[in-house]
DOTORGU-51552 format. One record per residue (C-alpha): residue number from 1; residue in one letter; x, y, z. Coordinates in nm, 4 decimals. Layout:
BEGIN
<lokol seq="NUM" type="A" c1="X" c2="Y" c3="Z"/>
...
REM end
This chain:
BEGIN
<lokol seq="1" type="V" c1="11.7703" c2="14.3586" c3="4.1013"/>
<lokol seq="2" type="T" c1="12.0007" c2="14.2201" c3="4.3866"/>
<lokol seq="3" type="H" c1="11.9973" c2="14.4217" c3="4.7104"/>
<lokol seq="4" type="P" c1="12.3189" c2="14.4842" c3="4.8875"/>
<lokol seq="5" type="V" c1="12.3818" c2="14.2878" c3="5.2058"/>
<lokol seq="6" type="S" c1="12.4183" c2="14.5137" c3="5.5149"/>
<lokol seq="7" type="V" c1="12.7933" c2="14.5238" c3="5.6391"/>
<lokol seq="8" type="H" c1="12.7098" c2="14.7554" c3="5.9219"/>
<lokol seq="9" type="P" c1="12.7696" c2="14.5756" c3="6.2641"/>
<lokol seq="10" type="R" c1="12.4562" c2="14.7051" c3="6.4087"/>
<lokol seq="11" type="V" c1="12.2263" c2="14.6450" c3="6.1122"/>
<lokol seq="12" type="P" c1="12.1251" c2="14.2655" c3="6.1016"/>
<lokol seq="13" type="A" c1="12.1828" c2="14.1101" c3="5.7353"/>
<lokol seq="14" type="A" c1="11.8612" c2="13.8804" c3="5.8199"/>
<lokol seq="15" type="D" c1="11.5632" c2="13.9016" c3="6.0470"/>
<lokol seq="16" type="I" c1="11.6461" c2="13.6155" c3="6.3136"/>
<lokol seq="17" type="D" c1="11.4033" c2="13.5609" c3="6.6086"/>
<lokol seq="18" type="I" c1="11.6404" c2="13.4841" c3="6.8871"/>
<lokol seq="19" type="A" c1="11.3937" c2="13.4065" c3="7.1177"/>
<lokol seq="20" type="Q" c1="11.2386" c2="13.1259" c3="6.8970"/>
<lokol seq="21" type="I" c1="11.5788" c2="12.9965" c3="6.8562"/>
<lokol seq="22" type="E" c1="11.6572" c2="12.9912" c3="7.2394"/>
<lokol seq="23" type="G" c1="11.3276" c2="12.8287" c3="7.2948"/>
<lokol seq="24" type="F" c1="11.4336" c2="12.5473" c3="7.0275"/>
<lokol seq="25" type="V" c1="11.7359" c2="12.4867" c3="7.1780"/>
<lokol seq="26" type="T" c1="11.5899" c2="12.5045" c3="7.5408"/>
<lokol seq="27" type="F" c1="11.3433" c2="12.2329" c3="7.4917"/>
<lokol seq="28" type="N" c1="11.5408" c2="12.0179" c3="7.2404"/>
<lokol seq="29" type="H" c1="11.8822" c2="11.9871" c3="7.3578"/>
<lokol seq="30" type="F" c1="12.0424" c2="11.6763" c3="7.5325"/>
<lokol seq="31" type="N" c1="12.2864" c2="11.7171" c3="7.7994"/>
<lokol seq="32" type="I" c1="12.6039" c2="11.5028" c3="7.7248"/>
<lokol seq="33" type="E" c1="12.8326" c2="11.3833" c3="7.9925"/>
<lokol seq="34" type="S" c1="13.1826" c2="11.3117" c3="7.8459"/>
<lokol seq="35" type="L" c1="13.2651" c2="10.9643" c3="7.8169"/>
<lokol seq="36" type="P" c1="13.5728" c2="10.9550" c3="8.0613"/>
<lokol seq="37" type="E" c1="13.3530" c2="11.1363" c3="8.3282"/>
<lokol seq="38" type="R" c1="13.0917" c2="10.8708" c3="8.3063"/>
<lokol seq="39" type="M" c1="13.3173" c2="10.5872" c3="8.2905"/>
<lokol seq="40" type="N" c1="13.5381" c2="10.6950" c3="8.5897"/>
<lokol seq="41" type="P" c1="13.4391" c2="10.5289" c3="8.9075"/>
<lokol seq="42" type="D" c1="13.5625" c2="10.8332" c3="9.1101"/>
<lokol seq="43" type="P" c1="13.2377" c2="11.0283" c3="9.2016"/>
<lokol seq="44" type="S" c1="13.4698" c2="11.3417" c3="9.2434"/>
<lokol seq="45" type="V" c1="13.5261" c2="11.3524" c3="8.8699"/>
<lokol seq="46" type="H" c1="13.1622" c2="11.3797" c3="8.7813"/>
<lokol seq="47" type="K" c1="13.0003" c2="11.7308" c3="8.7461"/>
<lokol seq="48" type="T" c1="12.7585" c2="11.8394" c3="9.0009"/>
<lokol seq="49" type="E" c1="12.4159" c2="11.9953" c3="8.8942"/>
<lokol seq="50" type="N" c1="12.5369" c2="12.3377" c3="8.9021"/>
<lokol seq="51" type="E" c1="12.8320" c2="12.2694" c3="8.6780"/>
<lokol seq="52" type="A" c1="12.8145" c2="12.3519" c3="8.3004"/>
<lokol seq="53" type="T" c1="12.7603" c2="12.0415" c3="8.0779"/>
<lokol seq="54" type="S" c1="12.7804" c2="12.0261" c3="7.7174"/>
<lokol seq="55" type="M" c1="12.4675" c2="12.0296" c3="7.4996"/>
<lokol seq="56" type="A" c1="12.3743" c2="11.9245" c3="7.1665"/>
<lokol seq="57" type="V" c1="12.0669" c2="11.9243" c3="6.9606"/>
<lokol seq="58" type="Y" c1="12.0049" c2="11.6221" c3="6.7196"/>
<lokol seq="59" type="D" c1="11.7571" c2="11.6949" c3="6.4435"/>
<lokol seq="60" type="M" c1="11.5808" c2="11.3781" c3="6.4310"/>
<lokol seq="61" type="V" c1="11.5911" c2="11.2447" c3="6.8024"/>
<lokol seq="62" type="S" c1="11.4792" c2="11.5946" c3="6.9131"/>
<lokol seq="63" type="L" c1="11.1785" c2="11.5400" c3="6.7449"/>
<lokol seq="64" type="C" c1="11.0658" c2="11.2524" c3="6.9606"/>
<lokol seq="65" type="N" c1="10.8015" c2="11.3071" c3="7.1937"/>
<lokol seq="66" type="H" c1="10.7779" c2="11.2042" c3="7.5578"/>
<lokol seq="67" type="S" c1="10.6114" c2="10.9043" c3="7.7088"/>
<lokol seq="68" type="C" c1="10.6672" c2="10.7692" c3="8.0501"/>
<lokol seq="69" type="L" c1="10.6261" c2="10.4228" c3="7.9032"/>
<lokol seq="70" type="A" c1="10.8461" c2="10.5195" c3="7.6188"/>
<lokol seq="71" type="S" c1="10.9156" c2="10.3098" c3="7.3120"/>
<lokol seq="72" type="A" c1="11.2839" c2="10.3692" c3="7.3214"/>
<lokol seq="73" type="F" c1="11.5776" c2="10.4907" c3="7.5124"/>
<lokol seq="74" type="R" c1="11.8709" c2="10.6937" c3="7.4330"/>
<lokol seq="75" type="V" c1="12.2616" c2="10.6289" c3="7.4660"/>
<lokol seq="76" type="F" c1="12.5561" c2="10.8555" c3="7.4273"/>
<lokol seq="77" type="F" c1="12.8696" c2="10.7446" c3="7.2595"/>
<lokol seq="78" type="G" c1="13.0969" c2="11.0408" c3="7.3015"/>
<lokol seq="79" type="D" c1="12.8731" c2="11.2916" c3="7.1428"/>
<lokol seq="80" type="A" c1="12.6982" c2="11.0567" c3="6.9239"/>
<lokol seq="81" type="I" c1="12.3415" c2="10.9352" c3="7.0194"/>
<lokol seq="82" type="V" c1="12.2055" c2="10.6033" c3="6.9667"/>
<lokol seq="83" type="V" c1="11.8338" c2="10.5442" c3="7.0055"/>
<lokol seq="84" type="R" c1="11.7021" c2="10.1917" c3="7.0310"/>
<lokol seq="85" type="A" c1="11.3803" c2="10.0437" c3="7.1016"/>
<lokol seq="86" type="V" c1="11.3088" c2="9.8706" c3="7.4212"/>
<lokol seq="87" type="R" c1="11.0314" c2="9.6345" c3="7.2621"/>
<lokol seq="88" type="D" c1="10.8695" c2="9.5301" c3="6.9547"/>
<lokol seq="89" type="M" c1="10.7350" c2="9.7930" c3="6.7497"/>
<lokol seq="90" type="K" c1="10.4739" c2="9.8122" c3="6.4778"/>
<lokol seq="91" type="A" c1="10.5613" c2="9.9703" c3="6.1608"/>
<lokol seq="92" type="G" c1="10.4599" c2="10.3322" c3="6.1633"/>
<lokol seq="93" type="E" c1="10.4428" c2="10.3342" c3="6.5404"/>
<lokol seq="94" type="E" c1="10.5676" c2="10.6562" c3="6.7184"/>
<lokol seq="95" type="V" c1="10.9117" c2="10.6475" c3="6.8660"/>
<lokol seq="96" type="T" c1="10.8797" c2="10.8155" c3="7.2145"/>
<lokol seq="97" type="L" c1="11.1481" c2="10.8844" c3="7.4866"/>
<lokol seq="98" type="S" c1="11.1018" c2="10.9535" c3="7.8383"/>
<lokol seq="99" type="Y" c1="11.2267" c2="11.3008" c3="7.9322"/>
<lokol seq="100" type="F" c1="11.2912" c2="11.1953" c3="8.3023"/>
<lokol seq="101" type="G" c1="11.4577" c2="10.9213" c3="8.4845"/>
<lokol seq="102" type="D" c1="11.3104" c2="10.6483" c3="8.6256"/>
<lokol seq="103" type="E" c1="11.3652" c2="10.7444" c3="8.9736"/>
<lokol seq="104" type="E" c1="11.0984" c2="11.0363" c3="8.9138"/>
<lokol seq="105" type="L" c1="10.8458" c2="10.8047" c3="8.8114"/>
<lokol seq="106" type="P" c1="10.6939" c2="10.6614" c3="9.1458"/>
<lokol seq="107" type="K" c1="10.5639" c2="10.9982" c3="9.2541"/>
<lokol seq="108" type="S" c1="10.4772" c2="11.1465" c3="8.9392"/>
<lokol seq="109" type="N" c1="10.1357" c2="11.2290" c3="8.7686"/>
<lokol seq="110" type="G" c1="10.2610" c2="11.4141" c3="8.4727"/>
<lokol seq="111" type="E" c1="10.2057" c2="11.7723" c3="8.5979"/>
<lokol seq="112" type="E" c1="10.5907" c2="11.8471" c3="8.6608"/>
<lokol seq="113" type="K" c1="10.6295" c2="11.8149" c3="8.2787"/>
<lokol seq="114" type="K" c1="10.3631" c2="12.0922" c3="8.2478"/>
<lokol seq="115" type="R" c1="10.6113" c2="12.3110" c3="8.4956"/>
<lokol seq="116" type="I" c1="10.9426" c2="12.2333" c3="8.3198"/>
<lokol seq="117" type="W" c1="10.8580" c2="12.1304" c3="7.9610"/>
<lokol seq="118" type="G" c1="10.5342" c2="12.3165" c3="7.9090"/>
<lokol seq="119" type="F" c1="10.3104" c2="12.0172" c3="7.8702"/>
<lokol seq="120" type="T" c1="10.0966" c2="11.7718" c3="8.0604"/>
<lokol seq="121" type="C" c1="10.2120" c2="11.4311" c3="7.9906"/>
<lokol seq="122" type="A" c1="9.9125" c2="11.2266" c3="7.8521"/>
<lokol seq="123" type="C" c1="10.0411" c2="10.8769" c3="7.8497"/>
<lokol seq="124" type="E" c1="9.8481" c2="10.5752" c3="8.0048"/>
<lokol seq="125" type="L" c1="10.0572" c2="10.5738" c3="8.2838"/>
<lokol seq="126" type="C" c1="10.0168" c2="10.9464" c3="8.4055"/>
<lokol seq="127" type="A" c1="9.6502" c2="10.9523" c3="8.3255"/>
<lokol seq="128" type="A" c1="9.6097" c2="10.6577" c3="8.5680"/>
<lokol seq="129" type="R" c1="9.8179" c2="10.8348" c3="8.8395"/>
<lokol seq="130" type="R" c1="9.5935" c2="11.1426" c3="8.8147"/>
<lokol seq="131" type="A" c1="9.2951" c2="10.9294" c3="8.8143"/>
<lokol seq="132" type="D" c1="9.4553" c2="10.7936" c3="9.1483"/>
<lokol seq="133" type="G" c1="9.4888" c2="11.1117" c3="9.2815"/>
<lokol seq="134" type="L" c1="9.7824" c2="11.2756" c3="9.5227"/>
<lokol seq="135" type="K" c1="9.6839" c2="11.0808" c3="9.8465"/>
<lokol seq="136" type="L" c1="9.7035" c2="10.7458" c3="9.6877"/>
<lokol seq="137" type="R" c1="10.0104" c2="10.8255" c3="9.4933"/>
<lokol seq="138" type="M" c1="10.1742" c2="10.9403" c3="9.8213"/>
<lokol seq="139" type="E" c1="10.0934" c2="10.6507" c3="9.9847"/>
<lokol seq="140" type="R" c1="10.2191" c2="10.4286" c3="9.7205"/>
<lokol seq="141" type="H" c1="10.5384" c2="10.6453" c3="9.7159"/>
<lokol seq="142" type="S" c1="10.5914" c2="10.5917" c3="10.1012"/>
<lokol seq="143" type="L" c1="10.5415" c2="10.1893" c3="10.0751"/>
<lokol seq="144" type="L" c1="10.8062" c2="10.1605" c3="9.7885"/>
<lokol seq="145" type="K" c1="11.0449" c2="10.3624" c3="10.0276"/>
<lokol seq="146" type="S" c1="10.9724" c2="10.1355" c3="10.3086"/>
<lokol seq="147" type="L" c1="11.0368" c2="9.8394" c3="10.0879"/>
<lokol seq="148" type="K" c1="11.4061" c2="9.9414" c3="10.1032"/>
<lokol seq="149" type="T" c1="11.4417" c2="9.9303" c3="10.4484"/>
<lokol seq="150" type="C" c1="11.2453" c2="9.5986" c3="10.5260"/>
<lokol seq="151" type="T" c1="11.4473" c2="9.3260" c3="10.7266"/>
<lokol seq="152" type="S" c1="11.2515" c2="9.0122" c3="10.6306"/>
<lokol seq="153" type="P" c1="11.0938" c2="8.8313" c3="10.3143"/>
<lokol seq="154" type="A" c1="10.7530" c2="8.8159" c3="10.4981"/>
<lokol seq="155" type="Q" c1="10.7759" c2="9.1732" c3="10.5733"/>
<lokol seq="156" type="S" c1="10.8780" c2="9.2694" c3="10.2226"/>
<lokol seq="157" type="K" c1="10.5872" c2="9.0179" c3="10.0698"/>
<lokol seq="158" type="E" c1="10.3313" c2="9.2293" c3="10.2937"/>
<lokol seq="159" type="I" c1="10.4613" c2="9.5610" c3="10.1650"/>
<lokol seq="160" type="I" c1="10.4301" c2="9.4286" c3="9.7955"/>
<lokol seq="161" type="A" c1="10.0740" c2="9.3039" c3="9.8765"/>
<lokol seq="162" type="N" c1="9.9954" c2="9.6500" c3="9.9918"/>
<lokol seq="163" type="I" c1="10.1472" c2="9.8220" c3="9.6958"/>
<lokol seq="164" type="E" c1="9.9617" c2="9.5791" c3="9.4512"/>
<lokol seq="165" type="A" c1="9.6426" c2="9.6695" c3="9.6471"/>
<lokol seq="166" type="T" c1="9.6818" c2="10.0548" c3="9.5539"/>
<lokol seq="167" type="Y" c1="9.6250" c2="9.9477" c3="9.1908"/>
<lokol seq="168" type="S" c1="9.3036" c2="9.7508" c3="9.2173"/>
<lokol seq="169" type="D" c1="9.1029" c2="10.0551" c3="9.0210"/>
<lokol seq="170" type="T" c1="8.9665" c2="9.9745" c3="8.6679"/>
<lokol seq="171" type="H" c1="9.2038" c2="10.2834" c3="8.5402"/>
<lokol seq="172" type="W" c1="9.4759" c2="10.0532" c3="8.5740"/>
<lokol seq="173" type="E" c1="9.3571" c2="9.7915" c3="8.3359"/>
<lokol seq="174" type="G" c1="9.6141" c2="9.7455" c3="8.0628"/>
<lokol seq="175" type="V" c1="9.8592" c2="9.9801" c3="8.1980"/>
<lokol seq="176" type="P" c1="10.2196" c2="9.8186" c3="8.2644"/>
<lokol seq="177" type="V" c1="10.3125" c2="9.8909" c3="8.6210"/>
REM end
């Protein structure tokens, strides 16, 4: 026995959970900047944060989990995405991507990911940063900023030594910094 499909515009032909679809797209999409915009040296051509950007969901790449110490990175060629390993990987090792840019890492402890993405980052880098506490993370961030304005090699060496001293605790052992 076949059931007739509804053709009435106000009666759905299938039970679709729009909220589930919206959630999937929200948390699994990639913003795509067109190639001419990326290649153009004129900054006025580039979109601002508030302007619309093309988005895409890539079925395999969207399955990659986050790590601040990602095992791979992504590059777009038009609307095609390429994922490349950043280091040698063992067979069966999970391919991870960083959901954030490198400029956000120095003061991060993984908590902002909970606010934005709905999870707290559990990678070894964020775990070590959480163990440091906010005061030490902010001190390290301040030292990194001061490194940009130093005027002599001696001053640079001193700031670098001070930064290195902030990583003395045992929870940083084995974590690439």
